[in-house]
Each structure stands twice: as structure tokens, then as C-alpha cells.
N, C-alpha and C positions, 0 to 999 in steps of 0.2 A: 352765823354759823347755820349752815344746812346740813340735816342728817338723814340720808336715805337708806332705807333698807330694803334688800330683796322684796318684793313683793307688797311693799309698804308705800304709802304714801310720803312724800317727804316732809318733813317738820324744821320749822326754821325756828330756831331759839338765838333770844336777844338778851344780852345781860345789860343792867343799866344801874348806874351810882349815882346818887343825889347827895349832896353833902348837907350835913344838919346846919344849913343856916336858912331860918325863917325868912327873911328878906327874899329868898330866890323862889318861894314855892309859889308865885303868881307865875313867874317865868315858865317854872317847870312845867306846869299845868298848860299854857300856853304852847310851849314846844312839844311836850306829849301829845296834846291832842293834833296839831300840824302832822306830827311823826306818823302817827296813826291814820289821819287821813290820806297822807300819801302812801304809805307803807301798805296798808289793807286793800287799796285800789290796785296797786300793782301784783301783790302776791296773796293768792287764795289757798296756799297750803296751810297745814296746821300751824299754830304757832305758840311758842311759850317764851313769855317775859319772866326773867327773874332778876333781883336785884334788891339793892338796898337803897330804897326809895328816903328813909328818914322821914316818914308822913306818920301820924299817928291815927291810924286807920278807926283804932278802937275808939276813940271818943267822939261822941256824938256831936260836941260844940266846936270842935276843931274845923273852922271855912276850908282850910287849905285840903283838908281829907276830904271834906265832903265834895268839895270841886272835883278832886281825882275821883273818886266813886261816882261823880256822874259823868265824867269824860269815860270811865271805863264801861257806862251801862251804855251810854251814846253809840260805842263801837262794838257793843255785845262781848264786852271781855269780863272774865269771871276771876275773882281773886280766890286763891284756895288756902292763904294760911289764917287760921282763926284764934293761933294762941299767940301769947307774947314771944318774940325772939331776942327781946331785949332785957337785961338784969332789971331795970326800971318798969318792968311791965308794959312796954309799948310793942310794936308790931312792924319797926321799919322794914323787915325783908319781907319781900312780896313773891308769890307764884303765881302768874296770870296766864289763863288761856283764852281763846274763843269761847264762847258759849256755843251750848248746843244749837246746832240751826242757825248760826249766824255766817 
């Protein structure tokens, strides 16, 4: 979805859902990385990625979360949700933007 307001640059909004299936996290990382590679090469406007990724980004021992955060860092992305969004204390729901200067 593109949103363009008069006299303001366009913002591209992407919504993503990943089911809570641990066995598919490596595929999520691979596909997310490839998607960002292609997408960011084509579009230079502001970007917001929102969705339910079903990752445990707050757990420093979680390899899948670390891999995902590494991908975000490589592509200059920033995650803005820092509190639990799930009743079990996890943060599966993310709001991601391009970092300043990226």
C-alpha cells in the first residue's frame, strides 16, 4: 500500500504475518532478507513494515530472533516495539522502519 499526502513524501506500508511455526523461521529469515534486497533496491521512499512475525525478539538466546535482528541491521531497519504484545510476555508484533540516514 502506498500513502501519499500532499506536499509530503510517499510512505510504503507493508503488512506481514508469519505463523507461529518454529520449523519455518529459517525460511522466514531467508525470504525476508531476499524480499528486502529486491524491495529496497527498487523503492527509495519511506518504509513501514508492520505485522505479526511470531518471533521472540526479547530473548537474547533465541537464534531465530538474532538472525532476524541481524537482517534488520544489514538493511538499516529499526524495530520500534519494545514491550510485550502477547499475554505470555513475548513481542511477536513488530513495527519496523528504515533507520535515519539509510
